[in-house]
VOKE-59388 format. One line per field, with one value per residue (C-alpha): residue number from 1; chain; x, z, y. Coordinates in pm, 1 decimal. Example, Ala and Ser with C-alpha at 12.3 -4.5 7.8 and 13.67 -1.06 7.14 Angstrom:
seq <- 1|2
mol <- A|A
c1 <- 1230.0|1367.0
c3 <- 780.0|714.0
c2 <- -450.0|-106.0
END
This chain:
seq <- 1|2|3|4|5|6|7|8|9|10|11|12|13|14|15|16|17|18|19|20|21|22|23|24|25|26|27|28|29|30|31|32|33|34|35|36|37|38|39|40|41|42|43|44|45|46|47|48|49|50|51|52|53|54|55|56|57|58|59|60|61|62|63|64|65|66|67|68|69|70|71|72|73|74|75|76|77|78|79|80|81|82|83|84|85|86|87|88|89|90|91|92|93|94|95|96|97|98|99|100|101|102|103|104|105|106|107|108|109|110|111|112|113|114|115|116|117|118|119|120|121|122|123|124|125|126|127|128|129|130|131|132|133|134|135|136|137|138|139|140|141|142|143|144|145|146|147|148|149|150|151|152|153|154|155|156|157|158|159|160|161|162|163|164|165|166|167|168|169|170|171|172|173|174|175|176|177|178|179|180|181|182|183|184|185|186|187|188|189|190|191|192|193|194|195|196|197|198|199|200|201|202|203|204|205|206|207|208|209|210|211|212|213|214|215|216|217|218|219|220|221|222|223|224|225|226|227|228|229|230|231|232|233|234|235|236|237|238|239|240|241|242|243|244|245|246|247|248|249|250|251|252|253|254|255|256|257|258|259|260|261|262|263|264|265|266|267|268|269|270|271|272|273|274|275|276|277|278|279|280|281|282|283|284|285|286|287|288|289|290|291|292|293|294|295|296|297|298|299|300|301|302|303|304|305|306|307|308|309|310|311|312|313|314|315|316|317|318|319|320|321|322|323|324|325|326|327|328|329|330|331|332|333|334|335|336|337|338|339|340|341|342|343|344|345|346|347|348|349|350|351|352|353|354|355|356|357|358|359|360|361|362|363|364|365|366|367|368|369|370|371|372|373|374|375|376|377|378|379|380|381|382|383|384|385|386|387|388|389|390|391|392|393|394|395|396|397|398|399|400|401|402|403|404|405|406|407|408|409|410|411|412|413|414|415|416|417|418|419|420|421|422|423|424|425|426|427|428|429|430|431|432|433|434|435|436|437|438|439|440|441|442|443|444|445|446|447|448|449|450|451|452|453|454|455|456|457|458|459|460|461|462|463|464|465|466|467|468|469|470|471|472|473|474|475|476|477|478|479|480|481|482|483|484|485|486|487
mol <- A|A|A|A|A|A|A|A|A|A|A|A|A|A|A|A|A|A|A|A|A|A|A|A|A|A|A|A|A|A|A|A|A|A|A|A|A|A|A|A|A|A|A|A|A|A|A|A|A|A|A|A|A|A|A|A|A|A|A|A|A|A|A|A|A|A|A|A|A|A|A|A|A|A|A|A|A|A|A|A|A|A|A|A|A|A|A|A|A|A|A|A|A|A|A|A|A|A|A|A|A|A|A|A|A|A|A|A|A|A|A|A|A|A|A|A|A|A|A|A|A|A|A|A|A|A|A|A|A|A|A|A|A|A|A|A|A|A|A|A|A|A|A|A|A|A|A|A|A|A|A|A|A|A|A|A|A|A|A|A|A|A|A|A|A|A|A|A|A|A|A|A|A|A|A|A|A|A|A|A|A|A|A|A|A|A|A|A|A|A|A|A|A|A|A|A|A|A|A|A|A|A|A|A|A|A|A|A|A|A|A|A|A|A|A|A|A|A|A|A|A|A|A|A|A|A|A|A|A|A|A|A|A|A|A|A|A|A|A|A|A|A|A|A|A|A|A|A|A|A|A|A|A|A|A|A|A|A|A|A|A|A|A|A|A|A|A|A|A|A|A|A|A|A|A|A|A|A|A|A|A|A|A|A|A|A|A|A|A|A|A|A|A|A|A|A|A|A|A|A|A|A|A|A|A|A|A|A|A|A|A|A|A|A|A|A|A|A|A|A|A|A|A|A|A|A|A|A|A|A|A|A|A|A|A|A|A|A|A|A|A|A|A|A|A|A|A|A|A|A|A|A|A|A|A|A|A|A|A|A|A|A|A|A|A|A|A|A|A|A|A|A|A|A|A|A|A|A|A|A|A|A|A|A|A|A|A|A|A|A|A|A|A|A|A|A|A|A|A|A|A|A|A|A|A|A|A|A|A|A|A|A|A|A|A|A|A|A|A|A|A|A|A|A|A|A|A|A|A|A|A|A|A|A|A|A|A|A|A|A|A|A|A|A|A|A|A|A|A|A|A|A|A|A|A|A|A|A|A|A|A|A|A|A|A|A|A|A|A|A|A|A|A|A|A|A|A|A|A|A|A|A|A|A|A|A|A
c1 <- 647.1|969.4|951.4|1128.5|1237.0|1137.5|1237.7|928.7|1062.2|858.9|819.8|447.0|236.7|-140.0|-292.4|-3.0|100.3|-81.4|-44.1|-121.5|-182.9|191.6|55.0|-245.3|1.2|278.3|-37.9|-171.8|91.3|278.3|10.2|-87.2|285.8|249.7|-57.3|149.9|415.6|681.3|847.9|779.0|890.2|800.5|1037.8|908.8|1009.8|932.1|728.7|618.4|267.8|277.8|457.6|193.8|-93.9|-266.1|-425.1|-79.1|108.2|454.0|730.6|1100.4|1336.4|1655.3|1695.0|2048.3|2215.4|2435.9|2422.1|2733.6|2643.4|3010.0|3325.0|3228.1|2831.0|2700.9|2325.7|2210.2|1901.2|1628.8|1413.9|1023.8|787.9|445.7|215.1|-11.8|-260.9|56.0|290.3|601.8|638.0|963.2|972.9|1321.4|1397.9|1682.4|1722.1|1698.1|1482.6|1090.7|1028.0|853.0|597.6|303.2|39.6|38.9|80.5|389.7|556.9|735.9|941.3|1189.8|1555.2|1718.1|1893.8|1611.0|1616.3|1980.5|1993.7|1687.2|1885.2|2163.2|1966.1|1742.5|2091.2|2259.2|1982.4|1885.6|2226.5|2250.2|1900.5|2045.4|1709.3|1884.3|1661.6|1671.4|1498.6|1498.4|1177.3|1214.0|916.0|952.9|1220.5|1254.1|1409.0|1611.2|1952.0|1917.9|1983.7|2291.1|2439.8|2402.5|2621.4|2857.9|2917.9|2825.1|2878.8|3045.6|2776.4|2473.0|2605.1|2349.1|2074.6|1830.0|1642.1|1327.6|1220.9|849.0|779.5|433.6|454.1|748.7|662.3|792.2|1196.6|1380.6|1663.2|1932.8|2272.7|2590.6|2716.6|2459.7|2718.8|2974.4|2744.3|2726.6|3094.5|3024.4|3264.3|3159.7|3212.8|2879.4|2738.5|2712.6|2435.6|2464.2|2432.8|2309.1|2303.8|2007.5|1985.0|2271.8|2141.6|2162.0|1842.9|1706.4|1436.4|1680.3|1922.4|1671.1|1597.6|1961.9|2090.0|1763.7|1759.4|1416.7|1192.5|813.3|527.7|194.9|2.2|85.0|-52.2|170.9|478.0|434.4|312.9|643.8|841.4|696.0|794.2|447.7|484.9|838.2|903.7|1241.5|1357.5|1192.5|1507.1|1599.1|1263.7|1302.8|1649.2|1511.6|1255.5|1470.5|1655.1|1349.2|1391.7|1076.9|722.0|406.4|167.0|-193.6|-237.9|-501.0|-759.6|-752.1|-1106.6|-1112.6|-1113.7|-1320.0|-1608.2|-1958.5|-2091.0|-1942.3|-1798.8|-1874.0|-1820.1|-2112.5|-2495.7|-2615.0|-2432.2|-2524.8|-2401.5|-2409.6|-2708.8|-2892.0|-2839.2|-3107.0|-2873.5|-2692.8|-3034.5|-3014.2|-2658.1|-2719.0|-3013.3|-2818.4|-2523.7|-2718.4|-2884.9|-2568.2|-2428.8|-2737.8|-2802.6|-3178.8|-3251.1|-3324.4|-3288.6|-3349.0|-3100.4|-2715.8|-2513.1|-2133.4|-1849.0|-1481.7|-1222.7|-918.1|-610.7|-710.5|-473.0|-490.8|-303.1|-635.3|-817.7|-1010.8|-946.5|-1190.4|-1439.7|-1441.7|-1563.7|-1856.8|-1985.4|-2260.1|-2391.9|-2465.1|-2767.3|-2928.4|-2867.1|-2988.2|-2701.1|-2521.3|-2163.9|-1971.0|-1597.8|-1379.1|-1030.6|-736.4|-471.0|-434.8|-560.7|-682.9|-899.4|-1037.8|-1123.6|-1313.8|-1510.2|-1623.0|-1767.2|-1915.7|-2079.9|-2225.7|-2365.4|-2512.6|-2611.6|-2815.6|-2584.7|-2241.2|-2121.7|-1740.1|-1598.9|-1226.4|-1087.9|-945.7|-1172.2|-1159.5|-1472.5|-1673.1|-1459.7|-1644.8|-1960.6|-1895.1|-1793.3|-2110.0|-2343.3|-2303.1|-2377.1|-2114.1|-1737.6|-1537.0|-1161.3|-1051.0|-678.7|-406.4|-228.2|-269.7|-19.9|-269.2|-554.5|-765.3|-1061.4|-1183.3|-1143.0|-1307.5|-1572.4|-1660.4|-1641.8|-1905.7|-2142.2|-2046.4|-1972.7|-1632.3|-1628.4|-1256.1|-984.9|-826.4|-472.2|-267.1|-431.2|-766.0|-735.4|-629.4|-949.1|-1234.2|-1406.0|-1641.6|-1968.3|-1873.7|-1808.1|-1777.6|-1735.9|-1406.1|-1283.7|-936.3|-860.0|-815.2|-1071.3|-1396.6|-1584.9|-1481.6|-1563.2|-1910.8|-1948.2|-1910.8|-2081.6|-2396.6|-2332.3|-2329.4|-2673.5|-2858.5|-2727.8|-2860.2|-3183.5|-3229.6|-3236.9|-3182.6|-2891.7|-2756.3|-2769.1|-2556.3|-2272.3|-2294.8|-2294.3|-1991.3|-1778.1|-1879.5|-1789.0|-1438.5|-1145.4|-965.7|-793.3|-419.8|-368.0|-305.2|-94.1|100.6|168.7|334.8|553.3|649.9|744.2|917.9|1110.5|1241.2|1310.8|1539.0|1698.0|1790.3|1958.2|2143.8|2160.6|2501.8|2439.9|2557.9|2916.5|2941.2|2884.2|3150.3|3418.6
c3 <- 2665.0|2502.7|2288.9|1973.5|1765.8|1435.0|1076.9|858.4|466.8|181.6|-151.4|-143.6|156.8|192.6|163.1|9.0|-276.4|-360.5|-616.6|-435.2|-98.4|13.1|76.7|271.8|526.0|493.8|589.6|872.2|1060.6|1187.6|1327.7|1513.4|1644.1|1763.3|1947.8|2114.7|2233.7|1964.6|1828.6|1450.3|1150.1|823.6|522.1|159.4|-193.5|-224.8|-567.1|-714.7|-705.1|-331.0|-304.8|-544.4|-353.8|-163.5|114.0|290.3|508.4|427.3|534.5|472.2|716.1|501.9|153.6|68.5|190.2|-26.6|-54.9|-97.5|-305.9|-419.0|-458.8|-776.7|-758.7|-531.5|-492.9|-376.3|-150.6|25.7|297.7|337.7|636.2|679.6|974.2|922.5|1232.0|1446.2|1263.0|1129.9|758.2|592.0|219.7|66.6|-282.1|-512.0|-794.9|-1046.4|-851.3|-824.1|-966.0|-1284.9|-1074.3|-1088.5|-1037.4|-897.7|-1236.7|-1248.4|-907.4|-1028.5|-1311.1|-1522.4|-1379.4|-1058.4|-971.9|-824.3|-552.7|-508.8|-411.0|-192.0|-19.1|51.5|152.7|386.0|589.1|515.9|598.4|904.5|1067.6|951.1|1116.6|1436.1|1400.3|1617.1|1533.8|1695.0|1407.3|1015.8|914.5|499.8|250.2|-70.5|-308.0|-368.0|-17.1|-37.2|-37.7|288.7|488.0|277.3|318.9|686.5|713.1|422.4|342.9|711.9|952.4|1204.6|1201.6|1219.6|1391.2|1695.5|1477.5|1377.3|1059.2|935.8|577.3|459.9|162.8|14.7|-283.7|-358.6|-741.2|-765.9|-696.8|-846.5|-1076.4|-1232.7|-1371.6|-1186.0|-1226.1|-975.8|-714.0|-896.1|-863.2|-484.4|-476.4|-323.1|-390.8|-646.9|-421.8|-285.9|-626.2|-522.8|-458.7|-86.0|-92.4|-375.0|-716.1|-837.1|-1201.8|-1297.1|-1142.2|-881.8|-690.1|-460.6|-300.9|-214.3|-69.2|199.9|277.4|299.0|521.4|722.9|1092.2|1032.9|749.4|732.5|479.8|483.2|619.9|771.0|477.2|246.4|430.5|425.5|43.7|-64.7|46.4|-216.0|-596.0|-687.2|-491.5|-422.2|-738.4|-786.4|-425.7|-232.5|-137.9|45.8|210.1|339.2|459.8|661.4|801.9|894.2|1084.2|1279.3|1050.3|858.1|980.1|826.0|1031.7|878.4|746.7|929.3|837.8|906.7|1088.4|1121.7|727.8|624.5|867.7|692.5|1008.2|907.6|556.5|363.6|-27.3|50.6|14.0|348.4|651.7|812.0|1121.8|1173.3|1401.2|1139.6|779.1|647.3|478.7|293.0|88.3|0.2|-91.1|-282.7|-493.8|-548.2|-691.9|-925.9|-1036.2|-1065.7|-1265.9|-1488.2|-1386.5|-1309.4|-961.1|-829.3|-454.7|-461.2|-656.0|-584.4|-670.5|-670.1|-704.4|-785.3|-704.5|-846.0|-1071.9|-1392.1|-1399.7|-1401.9|-1065.5|-957.4|-1109.1|-1364.4|-1608.5|-1414.7|-1352.7|-1770.5|-1809.2|-1566.9|-1663.1|-1898.5|-1613.2|-1399.4|-1603.4|-1556.7|-1212.4|-1192.6|-1073.5|-1146.5|-1141.9|-1117.3|-1203.1|-1124.7|-1199.4|-1451.7|-1611.5|-1870.4|-2184.7|-2302.4|-2002.8|-2036.4|-2394.2|-2312.7|-2001.1|-2258.1|-2518.5|-2238.0|-2122.3|-2449.6|-2446.7|-2116.3|-2036.2|-1763.6|-1608.1|-1627.6|-1548.5|-1616.2|-1454.7|-1627.5|-1398.2|-1070.4|-843.0|-470.7|-352.8|-638.9|-479.0|-133.2|-264.2|-439.6|-137.4|43.2|-208.4|-306.9|-163.6|-239.5|-329.5|-565.6|-526.8|-672.9|-691.7|-811.8|-526.1|-258.3|-2.2|234.6|43.7|187.3|-52.2|132.2|476.2|362.1|184.9|520.3|720.6|469.2|514.4|185.7|181.4|55.3|-219.3|-261.4|-341.6|-53.5|-61.1|88.9|313.2|173.8|354.1|682.1|667.0|505.4|640.4|455.2|633.8|863.1|721.9|316.6|58.5|-18.3|-300.6|-358.8|-704.7|-954.7|-1201.6|-1343.2|-1241.6|-852.6|-857.0|-1011.1|-762.5|-480.6|-628.7|-646.8|-273.6|-178.3|-394.0|-215.6|149.4|-13.5|-58.5|301.2|468.0|814.2|745.2|500.8|793.8|987.8|733.8|711.1|1109.5|1119.3|862.6|1012.2|1338.4|1281.4|1428.1|1156.9|1310.5|1317.0|1716.4|1679.4|1425.2|1559.5|1853.8|1638.0|1456.2|1809.6|1912.0|1567.8|1638.3|1965.6|1804.2|1569.5|1831.3|2019.1|1745.9|1513.9|1156.6|1117.6|780.5|571.8|792.6|735.7|349.5|345.8|501.5
c2 <- -34.5|91.9|446.4|518.8|802.9|684.8|779.9|684.3|700.3|657.7|763.8|825.5|964.3|1003.8|1257.2|1461.3|1194.2|872.1|590.8|292.1|139.8|227.0|620.4|484.3|307.5|567.5|841.5|621.3|421.3|709.3|865.6|539.7|531.2|868.5|800.7|520.3|794.4|738.4|1016.6|992.6|1182.3|1084.9|1192.8|1175.7|1348.5|1700.5|1645.8|1956.5|1881.1|1879.4|2186.6|2353.4|2231.1|2519.3|2285.2|2209.6|2465.3|2403.7|2616.3|2608.4|2423.7|2472.3|2632.1|2496.4|2154.1|2022.0|1654.5|1493.0|1172.3|1128.6|1317.9|1450.6|1445.9|1698.2|1829.0|2121.3|2037.2|2192.6|2051.2|2180.4|2096.7|2024.5|1842.0|1552.9|1565.1|1635.4|1408.8|1613.3|1567.9|1657.4|1703.9|1657.8|1782.2|1880.6|2114.7|1854.1|1592.1|1565.8|1920.0|1740.3|1551.3|1763.7|1510.3|1149.4|981.7|1137.4|1061.9|723.3|905.5|643.4|619.3|581.3|885.6|1066.0|736.1|756.9|1129.8|1076.8|759.9|971.8|1292.3|1094.0|1010.9|1314.5|1579.1|1360.2|1405.1|1800.7|1835.6|1652.6|1424.7|1109.1|811.4|503.5|353.0|419.1|261.9|193.4|100.9|-70.9|-62.0|295.0|303.0|-14.4|125.2|328.3|26.8|-34.5|318.5|294.3|-19.3|1.2|404.4|553.6|268.2|478.1|730.2|499.3|170.3|262.9|303.6|-0.4|-42.7|-190.5|-278.6|-296.4|-497.5|-360.7|-574.0|-788.0|-806.2|-444.2|-500.7|-199.4|-392.5|-165.6|-210.0|-250.5|116.2|222.0|70.4|337.2|626.7|595.4|510.3|160.9|-137.8|-350.4|-627.7|-606.6|-716.1|-1087.4|-1313.2|-1268.6|-940.5|-684.9|-875.4|-1096.1|-1256.3|-1031.7|-714.2|-451.0|-523.4|-255.8|-460.6|-764.6|-496.3|-355.0|-704.7|-830.0|-498.4|-438.7|-557.7|-659.6|-747.1|-738.9|-760.5|-647.9|-961.0|-1287.8|-1450.2|-1281.0|-1334.6|-1716.8|-1683.8|-1502.6|-1791.2|-2039.6|-2007.5|-1922.3|-1575.4|-1535.5|-1307.3|-1529.8|-1412.4|-1690.2|-1833.1|-1506.2|-1460.6|-1836.7|-1739.9|-1454.1|-1638.0|-1926.4|-1620.2|-1495.0|-1158.1|-1210.4|-1153.5|-1013.4|-745.4|-656.7|-302.1|-113.6|180.0|524.2|489.2|855.6|886.7|575.8|655.1|626.2|804.1|1139.5|1072.7|1408.7|1249.2|997.1|1141.3|1018.9|907.5|557.7|313.8|-20.3|38.6|226.8|126.9|326.0|574.6|330.9|239.4|590.4|565.9|312.7|438.8|767.8|565.2|387.5|725.2|891.8|634.8|592.9|239.7|129.9|223.5|-132.1|-215.7|-559.5|-670.0|-705.8|-394.7|-526.7|-250.8|-266.4|15.4|-121.8|-66.4|-247.1|-563.8|-956.1|-918.4|-765.9|-1054.2|-840.9|-1093.2|-1300.2|-1038.1|-1004.6|-1368.4|-1334.0|-989.7|-1165.8|-1395.0|-1082.8|-985.8|-1323.1|-1330.9|-1053.4|-822.5|-471.4|-408.7|-84.7|-88.1|214.7|209.0|298.8|70.2|-204.3|-30.3|-413.9|-441.0|-93.9|-163.3|-475.7|-327.6|-47.0|-290.5|-508.8|-188.2|-134.2|-484.7|-468.9|-97.3|-199.1|-417.6|-284.2|52.3|129.2|474.1|497.2|758.8|793.5|995.8|939.4|1084.1|848.4|556.9|624.5|653.0|300.8|163.3|291.1|236.0|-104.5|-416.7|-640.8|-538.8|-772.6|-856.8|-1166.3|-1133.7|-1337.6|-1250.2|-960.7|-844.9|-707.1|-506.2|-239.7|-242.2|-519.5|-358.1|-21.1|-245.4|-390.3|-64.9|66.6|-232.8|-376.7|-747.0|-856.3|-1146.5|-1246.3|-1476.9|-1642.3|-1494.7|-1257.1|-988.6|-1085.7|-1452.4|-1292.5|-1050.9|-1207.1|-1545.5|-1764.1|-1768.3|-1483.1|-1142.3|-1235.5|-1507.2|-1640.3|-1884.9|-2043.4|-2103.2|-1821.7|-1916.2|-1724.9|-2078.9|-2032.0|-1669.3|-1707.2|-1992.3|-1724.5|-1456.4|-1701.8|-1793.0|-1414.7|-1363.1|-1638.2|-1481.0|-1132.2|-1287.6|-1324.0|-996.1|-1150.1|-1354.3|-1050.2|-820.8|-1050.5|-1042.1|-645.5|-629.0|-877.4|-655.1|-329.6|-422.4|-565.7|-411.8|-266.8|16.4|53.2|40.6|-354.2|-309.6|-30.2|-224.3|-529.4|-245.0|-142.0|-507.0|-535.0|-204.9|-371.8|-681.7|-496.8|-309.2|-590.3|-837.7|-651.8|-827.1|-943.4|-1112.5|-836.5|-832.0|-1234.1|-1193.6|-910.1|-1089.3
END
């Protein structure tokens, strides 16, 4: 197998800084690549919350490196170093960037200058530290201009290095005004529909897709969906073009199986395994008690750990809550997000105190207890690029009920390890809940669903092998689209 020296660049990396699923990927995939023999260095912003956290052993690599963004815009940068299970993590900061981020909620501060600095700093500091990568792996729109800079501004220095761009969610594209190009001293000739312009604005996600040697999404199904108007977010034409050029693929995310392990998880009250589920019964009773729900072992306890949004299907969930008391069943919803959805959940909690419990907070340990203590896990998403919740749930013996979209369709199968519905409607969701409830009543049948989920292979090993193959493909067939567009 060909081995690579990889720079893995992400705006968030678990466990240091996490907002969503991108952090989980950035915290797991590099370790899986390392295990296969690749040399991996992760680069992320030096958020103040990370520098101040006593859990991390952080050392200084360089105290003062001047990053020359333009002839007039120079930033005094610093580089810190820490380690993530044997993987080197470099934290890049500047005197005016990332220091305000003192919590996860402040990671994505408004404005573009911090990402312009970060993109330039990744490349310039890599040269200064002589990292010599063969692959630069960029993730989501915040890093979308790195492939552009590699080919347009620093072509001579980076001509031998390939780039990968991973789309974790096409809906977030990073759109800004034309003067972004001036800020980087890039030619305005790049502002055209073949390169950086979309609907009159500079589009960072499009930039990464156009200039990277290979582009991928985080599930095979989603790679197909984004080539359609329903899921393409106005870039479906570009996605079809990438697919036609064999530059677009889908690689399913994996799980950190050491962290998500009910046999050793310190956040749950009692360990359990696929061979001995007695501890899961205790986890259910303790979770009901903790959240002051009636402790009822013989009715299904359902869980949701999610951002509160219609994209996650919470609008459908709100419509079925009144029916749960008649099922009977119980539901726990944990998450933050849309205030209108939160208001309605609080209202329904008051109306159905023995059925619904709403926990409006981000609490990682409680999330683990929800995964471990529930019987069923709801993910009725309107779209879902990959989704980790359904995989975590199955790892903890909790049977998922999902809409057939994106990574949910690639991991959950009706009659095997879960329940699936097609149309985004509350009627179809309720029908799936009823099918799950009927199966729950048959303890033998329900045990088969649990076993199928808990024994599924959601490790990063297979996915890491697919990424290694993608790196080989990128190295072997350099993208010349940007050259043709510029000529």
